[in-house]
N, C-alpha and C positions, 0 to 999 in steps of 0.2 A: 475619461472610463465611460461607454455605454452600456447601460442597465436594461434588463429585458423581461416582462412581466408580461403573460397574455391575459386579457380577459378570459377566454374559453378556458382556459388551461387553471385557472381560480377557479371556476363553475367546475371541472372536473373532479377537482382533489379539495380535501374539506382546510387544508394546508401546506403552503409550500414546501415541498419531500425536502430538499436542499440550496443552499445556496454555492452557486458554483461561477469559480474565475475559469473565463476562457479567452489562454490568448495567445494566437492566431495572427499572422502579418497578412495573411491571406483575405483581403475585405471578402469577396463572395461565398468563399467558404466559412468566415467567419461568423459572417450574416445567418449560414445555412444553418449552423452548430450553435447559435446564439435563438435565434429564434425554433428550433427543433426541441433542444433543453429546454425552455419556457415553452411550450405546450405539451410538454411532461409535466409542467409544475413546478420547475427550479425558476428561480431567482437567478439570474444570469446579468453577470459583469465583463464584457469585451475587452481586453487591452491588445493592444497589436505588437509592443516591445518590448523587454525584455528589463529594462527601464522602469518604463509603465508598471509593469506587473509582479516588478517588488515591490515599489510603492503601494499599489493595492492589497498583499500581502500583509503588510505592515501596519495599516490603517485597518481593513476587514478582516473578521473572522468568516473562511469559507471552507464547507464540506468536504467541497473536490475541486482542483486544480485539474483541466482539459489544457493539458500544455504542448506545445509546438517546438521541435526544437530546433529547428532553422531558423531561428530571430532576426531578422536586420542588426540587431546588435549586440547580438550573441549568441550562445548554445543554450537551450530550456534547460538541464540539466545541470546547467548552474543555479540555477531555480530551484530544480528538486534540492541539490543538495543543501543549498541554503533554509530551504524547509526543515530538512530531516535533520540537518544538523542543528537547530533552534528548537527541535524537538515537536515543532508545528505539526501534528494530528493530520491536517487533511490529506484525502485519497488523492492520489494524486495517478491521472489517464494520461502518458505520453498519445500525441497524436501528431505521427508523423510518415514521410516519404520513403525513411531508412527502413527496409525491410529486411537487413542480414540479420542472421543468429548473431552475431558480435554485437550488432546494434541493440537489439533485444536486451540481451544480457546485461551489456553495460546499462543503458538506460534503468532495471529493474533491480541491478544492485546499486544503483544510484538513490533508490530509494520506494523507485514509482511501484505502482501496485498495477495497473496494469500497461496493455501496450498496443495499442490498434495504429495499423498502418494505412496510408492510404491510395488508393481510392477509394470509397467506403460508404456504406448505406447509413441510412439516418438508426433505422430498427436494429442495425448493429449495438451500435452508438449507444442506443436508448438503453440496448439490455445490460454490455457491460458497466452502466451506470447503474440500473438497477440491481446487478451482484455486487457490487461496489456499497451500495448502500445494504445490502442486508449485513454487510462487514461487522464488526460489534467494532463500537467508536470508545478506541481507547483513553481516550480523554477522560471519561464516566468509568473505567473499571477499579476496582478497585488495586490494592498489590498482592500479585500470588508470590507465593513460598512454596518451595518443594523443593527437598532434597538439598536443606541450605544454600538455594537460591532463591533469591528476592526481584521479582521484576517490576518495575514502577512504570505500567501503561504512561501515564500522563508526563511523566520528564521522560520518557521512553530510556530509561537507564535500567541495567541488567548489574547486577552482582552475586559472586559466592563466595561463604564465608567470610563476609564483608568485605573480600575485593572485586572493583568495581571490571565487570568485564566487556570491552568494545565489539558491537557487535555490526552488519551490517541491517539496513533495512528490513533485507530478508529475512535474516537469521534471527533478529529480535520478531518477526510475526511470526514464525515455526517455531519458533519456544514457547511465546504467549499461546498459540492454539495448542500444545501440546502442556502447558502445563495447567492450565485452563480445565482439563482434563485428567491431571497429577491421577497416576495408578490405573488409569483407563489404558487398554493398548487403543491406540489411530491407529486406524490402516493407510497405507501409502496416499489411497486414492482417495483419503479425506483426505491429506493434508495436500495433494496437489491440488486439489480442487479447489481449498480455506485461502491457499497461501496463494498460490499461481492464478487462481480462478480454472476453469472447466475450459479455457477457451486455450490456455496456454500449450504450446505447442514446441515445446522445447525437448533435451532429449529426458529418455522415459529414465532414466538412473538421475534425474534431476534435484529429488526429495536424500535421496542416500549421501549425495553428495555435499548437498547442505546440512545435514546430522553430522557426517564424519566432520565436519567443521568445526560445528557448533560442539560437539565432543573435546575435538582440539581444543578447543576455547576453554571449557566451563571444565574440566578434567584437572584433579588437583594432588599434588603428589601423598596427600593424606585422607583424602575422602574417594570414594567409590567411583565412577560413572555414576551419573547420572541420566542418562538417558539408557531406556535398556533396548536391544534388537529383540523383536519376535518373530521369528524367523518364517518365512514365507508371508506374516498379516502386517504389521507393521513395528510401529514406536511405545512404547511407553516412559513417562517420567516417575523416575520412583520417588514415592511422599516421603522420604525419610535415607537420607545418608547416614553411611555405616562407614563408621572411623574403620582403615587399614590397620 
């Protein structure tokens, strides 16, 4: 494992912002990403294989994993799946040459928080990392309850009326954002920026599609729907569930 923290970066800020794991097999690109993030004030480890990265996340706590997909010993998405299955709250930024919409959707649905295609300039990478840093730390967030739904950010578990509801990472993030504002109308634009971030270039109805999936999973025969549509504006989590 190669670790990097520049002296100049420590002078630029009072403390290291995040511990970051970079997983990139290309030596020149890995060096550039590692040095750039260190100069931004982060403590950065760098691994070049899936096996080494898996070992690193098993013994260290990272706030961010910058993950290439095309690794010599496997697909980086396998590590993303592993992190989410284990309830690891580390943010995941995919860094890859795969630029098709289907690849982006597959990566985001696997639990990644953002997706940056190569080639790229460091200022864009830095901006995306800052955006991820601004997102709430689910591991320190309290359990949320509304409309008989209980969401545990640390365990990454959701249940309704005592029945566990399996969600994708994106659905979990969307529900978390809505429940954190239970009773309030949340505009679609806010959801798009918070859950997909402002740089997401997916389909315009991506929020509606994910909300529909959430409703399908959360709705139960004896309870009213938990997510209310406010036409022309957005969505609202109803605080108290009504019995049918």
